[in-house]
C-alpha positions as CSV (number, residue, x, y, z in Angstrom):
1,X,-85.9,34.3,94.6
2,X,-86.9,30.8,95.5
3,X,-87.7,30.4,99.2
4,X,-88.2,27.2,101.3
5,X,-90.2,27.8,104.5
6,X,-89.8,25.0,107.0
7,X,-92.9,24.9,109.3
8,X,-96.3,26.5,108.8
9,X,-96.7,28.1,112.2
10,X,-97.1,31.9,112.5
11,X,-93.5,32.8,111.8
12,X,-93.3,30.7,108.7
13,X,-96.7,31.7,107.4
14,X,-96.1,35.4,107.9
15,X,-92.7,35.3,106.1
16,X,-94.2,33.1,103.3
17,X,-97.1,35.5,102.9
18,X,-94.9,38.6,102.7
19,X,-92.3,37.0,100.4
20,X,-95.0,35.8,98.0
21,X,-96.6,39.2,98.0
22,X,-93.3,40.6,96.7
23,X,-93.4,38.1,93.7
24,X,-91.0,35.5,95.2
25,X,-91.7,31.8,94.8
26,X,-92.2,30.1,98.1
27,X,-92.5,26.4,99.1
28,X,-93.8,25.7,102.6
29,X,-93.1,22.3,104.0
30,X,-94.9,21.0,107.2
31,X,-94.1,17.7,108.9
32,X,-97.6,17.5,110.4
33,X,-100.7,16.6,108.4
34,X,-102.2,20.1,108.9
35,X,-101.3,23.8,108.7
36,X,-100.8,26.4,111.4
37,X,-98.4,24.6,113.8
38,X,-99.4,24.9,117.4
39,X,-102.1,27.4,116.8
40,X,-104.1,24.8,114.8
41,X,-107.8,24.7,115.7
42,X,-110.3,22.1,114.5
43,X,-114.1,22.3,114.6
44,X,-115.7,19.5,116.8
45,X,-119.4,19.8,117.8
46,X,-119.5,23.3,116.4
47,X,-116.6,24.2,118.8
48,X,-113.2,25.5,117.6
49,X,-110.9,23.2,119.6
50,X,-107.4,24.5,120.3
51,X,-105.5,21.2,119.5
52,X,-102.2,22.2,121.2
53,X,-103.3,24.2,124.3
54,X,-105.1,27.5,124.8
55,X,-104.1,30.3,122.5
56,X,-105.3,33.7,123.5
57,X,-104.2,36.5,121.3
58,X,-103.2,39.6,123.2
59,X,-100.8,42.5,122.3
60,X,-100.1,46.2,122.9
61,X,-98.4,46.3,119.5
62,X,-100.9,48.1,117.3
63,X,-98.9,47.3,114.1
64,X,-99.2,43.5,114.9
65,X,-102.9,43.8,115.9
66,X,-103.8,45.7,112.7
67,X,-101.8,43.1,110.7
68,X,-103.6,40.1,112.0
69,X,-107.0,41.7,111.5
70,X,-106.5,41.2,107.8
71,X,-107.0,37.5,108.2
72,X,-109.7,37.1,110.8
73,X,-112.3,38.9,112.8
74,X,-111.7,38.7,116.5
75,X,-114.2,38.6,119.3
76,X,-113.7,40.4,122.6
77,X,-112.7,37.4,124.7
78,X,-111.0,38.4,127.9
79,X,-108.7,35.9,129.6
80,X,-109.9,35.4,133.2
81,X,-108.4,32.1,134.4
82,X,-109.4,30.6,137.7
83,X,-107.1,28.5,140.0
84,X,-108.3,25.3,141.7
85,X,-106.3,24.5,144.8
86,X,-107.7,21.4,146.4
87,X,-111.2,22.4,145.4
88,X,-110.9,26.0,146.6
89,X,-111.3,28.5,143.7
90,X,-109.2,31.6,143.3
91,X,-109.2,34.3,140.6
92,X,-106.1,35.0,138.6
93,X,-104.1,37.1,138.3
94,X,-103.7,38.0,142.0
95,X,-106.3,40.7,142.6
96,X,-108.7,41.8,145.2
97,X,-111.1,38.9,144.5
98,X,-108.1,36.5,145.2
99,X,-107.1,38.3,148.4
100,X,-110.7,38.6,149.6
101,X,-111.2,34.8,149.1
102,X,-107.9,33.9,150.7
103,X,-107.8,36.2,153.7
104,X,-111.2,37.8,154.0
105,X,-109.8,41.3,153.4
106,X,-112.0,44.0,151.8
107,X,-109.7,47.0,151.0
108,X,-106.5,47.4,149.0
109,X,-104.7,48.6,152.1
110,X,-105.7,45.5,154.1
111,X,-104.5,43.3,151.2
112,X,-101.1,45.1,151.0
113,X,-100.7,44.9,154.7
114,X,-101.1,41.2,154.6
115,X,-98.7,40.8,151.6
116,X,-96.1,43.0,153.3
117,X,-96.4,41.1,156.6
118,X,-95.8,37.8,154.8
119,X,-92.9,39.1,152.7
120,X,-91.0,39.9,155.9
121,X,-90.0,36.2,155.9
122,X,-87.4,37.2,153.3
123,X,-86.5,40.6,154.8
124,X,-82.8,41.3,154.3
125,X,-82.1,38.1,152.4
126,X,-81.1,37.7,148.8
127,X,-83.4,35.2,147.1
128,X,-81.3,32.1,146.0
129,X,-84.1,30.3,144.1
130,X,-87.5,30.6,142.7
131,X,-89.3,29.8,146.0
132,X,-87.4,32.5,147.9
133,X,-88.0,35.0,145.1
134,X,-91.7,34.4,145.0
135,X,-92.1,34.7,148.8
136,X,-90.1,37.9,148.7
137,X,-92.5,39.3,146.1
138,X,-95.9,38.0,147.3
139,X,-95.6,36.2,150.6
140,X,-96.0,32.5,151.5
141,X,-99.8,32.0,151.3
142,X,-100.1,32.9,147.7
143,X,-96.8,31.2,146.8
144,X,-97.9,27.9,148.5
145,X,-101.4,27.8,147.1
146,X,-101.1,29.4,143.6
147,X,-97.5,29.3,142.5
148,X,-95.6,26.4,144.0
149,X,-97.4,23.3,142.7
150,X,-98.2,24.7,139.3
151,X,-94.6,25.9,138.7
152,X,-93.1,22.6,139.8
153,X,-95.3,20.7,137.5
154,X,-94.6,23.1,134.6
155,X,-90.8,22.9,134.9
156,X,-90.6,19.3,136.2
157,X,-88.4,20.2,139.2
158,X,-88.7,21.6,142.7
159,X,-89.1,25.4,143.1
160,X,-86.0,25.4,145.3
161,X,-84.0,24.0,142.4
162,X,-85.2,26.6,139.9
163,X,-83.3,29.9,139.6
164,X,-84.7,33.0,141.1
165,X,-84.5,35.0,137.8
166,X,-87.4,32.9,136.3
167,X,-89.8,35.2,138.3
168,X,-88.7,38.8,137.9
169,X,-92.1,40.1,139.1
170,X,-95.5,38.9,140.0
171,X,-98.6,40.9,139.0
172,X,-100.5,42.2,142.0
173,X,-103.7,44.1,141.2
174,X,-105.4,46.0,144.0
175,X,-108.7,46.1,142.0
176,X,-111.5,43.6,141.6
177,X,-110.5,43.0,138.0
178,X,-110.0,39.4,136.7
179,X,-108.5,40.4,133.3
180,X,-105.2,38.5,133.1
181,X,-103.5,40.6,130.5
182,X,-102.8,44.4,130.6
183,X,-102.5,44.6,126.8
184,X,-104.5,47.1,124.7
185,X,-105.9,44.4,122.4
186,X,-107.1,40.9,123.2
187,X,-109.4,38.4,121.6
188,X,-110.0,35.0,119.9
189,X,-110.5,34.8,116.1
190,X,-114.1,34.0,115.3
191,X,-113.9,30.6,113.5
192,X,-110.5,29.7,115.0
193,X,-106.9,30.2,114.2
194,X,-106.3,27.8,111.3
195,X,-108.1,30.1,108.9
196,X,-105.4,32.8,109.6
197,X,-102.6,30.6,108.2
198,X,-104.8,29.3,105.4
199,X,-105.4,32.9,104.2
200,X,-101.8,33.9,104.6
201,X,-100.7,31.0,102.4
202,X,-103.5,31.5,99.8
203,X,-101.2,32.8,97.0
204,X,-100.4,31.4,93.6
205,X,-96.7,31.9,94.4
206,X,-96.9,29.6,97.4
207,X,-96.8,25.8,97.2
208,X,-97.6,23.9,100.5
209,X,-96.5,20.3,101.2
210,X,-97.8,18.6,104.3
211,X,-96.4,15.4,105.9
212,X,-92.9,16.5,104.7
213,X,-89.9,16.3,107.0
214,X,-87.1,18.8,106.3
215,X,-84.4,16.4,107.5
216,X,-85.3,13.7,105.0
217,X,-83.8,15.9,102.3
218,X,-81.9,18.6,104.1
219,X,-78.8,18.7,101.8
220,X,-81.0,18.7,98.7
221,X,-83.1,21.6,100.1
222,X,-80.0,23.6,101.0
223,X,-78.6,23.1,97.5
224,X,-81.8,23.8,95.5
225,X,-83.3,26.9,97.3
226,X,-81.9,30.4,97.3
227,X,-83.0,30.9,100.9
228,X,-84.5,28.8,103.7
229,X,-86.6,30.0,106.6
230,X,-86.2,27.4,109.3
231,X,-88.6,27.4,112.3
232,X,-87.6,24.1,113.9
233,X,-85.1,23.5,116.7
234,X,-81.8,25.3,116.0
235,X,-79.7,22.6,117.7
236,X,-81.3,19.9,115.6
237,X,-80.5,21.8,112.4
238,X,-76.8,21.6,113.4
239,X,-77.2,17.9,114.4
240,X,-76.7,18.9,118.1
241,X,-73.0,19.4,117.4
242,X,-72.5,21.9,120.2
243,X,-74.7,20.0,122.6
244,X,-78.5,19.6,123.2
245,X,-80.7,22.6,124.3
246,X,-83.4,21.8,126.8
247,X,-87.1,22.0,125.9
248,X,-90.3,21.2,127.8
249,X,-93.0,19.1,126.2
250,X,-96.8,18.8,126.7
251,X,-99.3,16.0,126.5
252,X,-103.0,16.8,125.8
253,X,-105.9,14.6,126.8
254,X,-109.0,15.9,124.9
255,X,-112.5,14.5,125.7
256,X,-116.1,15.1,124.5
257,X,-118.5,15.6,127.4
258,X,-122.3,15.2,127.1
259,X,-123.0,18.4,129.0
260,X,-123.6,22.0,127.8
261,X,-121.2,23.5,130.3
262,X,-118.5,21.5,132.1
263,X,-116.5,23.9,134.3
264,X,-117.9,27.4,133.6
265,X,-114.7,28.9,132.4
266,X,-112.3,28.6,129.5
267,X,-109.2,28.0,131.6
268,X,-108.9,26.5,135.1
269,X,-105.4,26.0,136.5
270,X,-104.8,23.2,139.0
271,X,-102.2,24.6,141.4
272,X,-101.8,21.7,143.8
273,X,-99.0,19.3,143.4
274,X,-101.1,16.1,143.4
275,X,-103.2,16.8,140.3
276,X,-101.0,15.6,137.5
277,X,-102.2,18.2,134.9
278,X,-101.7,21.9,135.1
279,X,-104.9,23.1,133.6
280,X,-108.2,22.1,132.0
281,X,-109.4,24.0,129.0
282,X,-113.1,24.1,128.0
283,X,-112.9,25.3,124.4
284,X,-116.5,26.5,123.9
285,X,-116.0,29.4,126.4
286,X,-113.5,31.0,124.0
287,X,-116.3,31.8,121.6
288,X,-119.5,33.0,123.3
289,X,-122.6,31.0,122.5
290,X,-120.9,28.7,119.9
291,X,-121.0,25.0,119.9
292,X,-123.7,22.3,120.0
293,X,-126.1,22.2,122.9
294,X,-125.4,19.5,125.5
295,X,-121.9,18.9,124.0
296,X,-118.6,20.4,125.2
297,X,-114.9,19.6,124.6
298,X,-112.4,19.7,127.4
299,X,-108.6,19.3,127.3
300,X,-106.4,18.4,130.2
301,X,-102.8,19.7,129.8
302,X,-99.9,17.6,131.2
303,X,-96.4,19.0,131.2
304,X,-93.7,16.5,130.2
305,X,-90.0,16.1,130.1
306,X,-88.6,16.4,126.5
307,X,-86.3,14.0,124.8
308,X,-85.3,13.6,121.2
309,X,-88.3,12.6,119.1
310,X,-90.8,14.3,121.4
311,X,-92.6,17.5,120.3
312,X,-90.8,20.5,121.9
313,X,-93.3,23.2,123.0
314,X,-91.1,25.8,124.7
315,X,-87.5,26.5,125.5
316,X,-86.0,26.3,129.0
317,X,-84.4,29.7,129.1
318,X,-81.9,29.3,132.0
319,X,-78.3,30.6,131.9
320,X,-76.8,27.3,130.6
321,X,-79.3,27.0,127.7
322,X,-79.2,30.7,126.8
323,X,-75.4,30.6,126.6
324,X,-75.5,27.4,124.4
325,X,-78.1,29.1,122.1
326,X,-75.8,32.0,121.6
327,X,-73.1,29.6,120.4
328,X,-75.6,28.1,118.0
329,X,-76.6,31.6,116.8
330,X,-73.0,32.5,116.2
331,X,-72.6,29.2,114.2
332,X,-75.6,30.1,112.2
333,X,-74.3,33.5,111.3
334,X,-70.9,32.1,110.3
335,X,-71.9,29.0,108.4
336,X,-75.4,29.5,106.9
337,X,-76.0,32.9,105.3
338,X,-78.8,31.4,103.3
339,X,-80.8,30.2,106.3
340,X,-83.1,32.4,108.4
341,X,-83.9,31.0,111.8
342,X,-87.2,32.0,113.3
343,X,-90.0,31.2,115.8
344,X,-89.8,29.8,119.3
345,X,-87.6,26.9,118.4
346,X,-85.4,28.6,115.8
347,X,-84.7,31.6,118.0
348,X,-85.0,29.7,121.3
349,X,-87.4,32.2,122.9
350,X,-90.6,31.8,124.8
351,X,-92.6,34.0,122.3
352,X,-96.3,34.9,122.6
353,X,-98.2,34.9,119.3
354,X,-97.9,38.7,118.8
355,X,-94.1,38.5,119.4
356,X,-93.8,35.7,116.8
357,X,-95.6,37.9,114.2
358,X,-93.4,40.9,115.2
359,X,-90.2,38.9,114.8
360,X,-91.4,37.5,111.5
361,X,-92.1,41.0,110.2
362,X,-88.7,42.1,111.4
363,X,-87.1,39.3,109.4
364,X,-89.1,40.4,106.4
365,X,-87.8,43.9,106.7
366,X,-84.2,42.6,107.1
367,X,-84.7,40.4,104.0
368,X,-86.5,42.8,101.7
369,X,-85.3,46.1,103.0
370,X,-88.7,47.6,103.6
């Protein structure tokens, strides 16, 4: 078989790797000038810089963890973000360090009493929006200081205009533990993420073409390849014929600083409404002790509205968009039996990296029957 893989992010790279291993010919086209999609990392000042936002690998799926270990050695990085609310620092996720800093409480029971007292504001009421849902789960103090501003910046609209179902639960930890994830496995690849995709695509059956846009020759590709794995926007593939899905975009402002340590943590979230960015990443803290002395690289991350021509970073999974995606998926199944849609944009899901790999491996099983 002769496969065309559109996009060299994790979904496309995993599929290409597995198809080539089975003796198929694979052409990978990538519209950017580098491999690895949004997990692309580039070395600057001895630091692996995450060019498209912080990527922390975490999973409880042992099959996926074992799979990715083939391509890189991972360190033991633990994600422990800090929130900056008008200069006051709070640990995330919400834990005893957070509650102690916010209310001066010392025991889990004191913390729960405070939370339950504040949740009474919503007693007997059905939450009608994200704000009411958050208060019903965690109370007003934590909502106002650590959720409201960040969420409104992230989504580009008021919390009272966002549906309640966006927040199904909020993690409350009654321990002094700053580990953000509960997953069994977590870490950052030593030497960055780009090497993972490079190794996946290092096969004589794979040809890679950078700076190549699928839509420049779409009809030709559909005619000349046996199968196409498409990881771009599913609505764009069909020329938006059923309507436009919504996406959120991001803008990154990366700067070199002539200091050894700028903020003391890999990720600091800015949860007030006035600060225009949502977080600041200091890349050298992802890999312990790496990077040149007296140099560091920081990235400010700004959420942005998406319009055609912008880079889409994640889907807006509300009821309207999910219903429209289902129509596109039905269209794909009826009209394009030679196209496999994958990844965040092709399947219109807010996937983490491990979920992308799992979805790609599932597509491989569906395709090759093993």
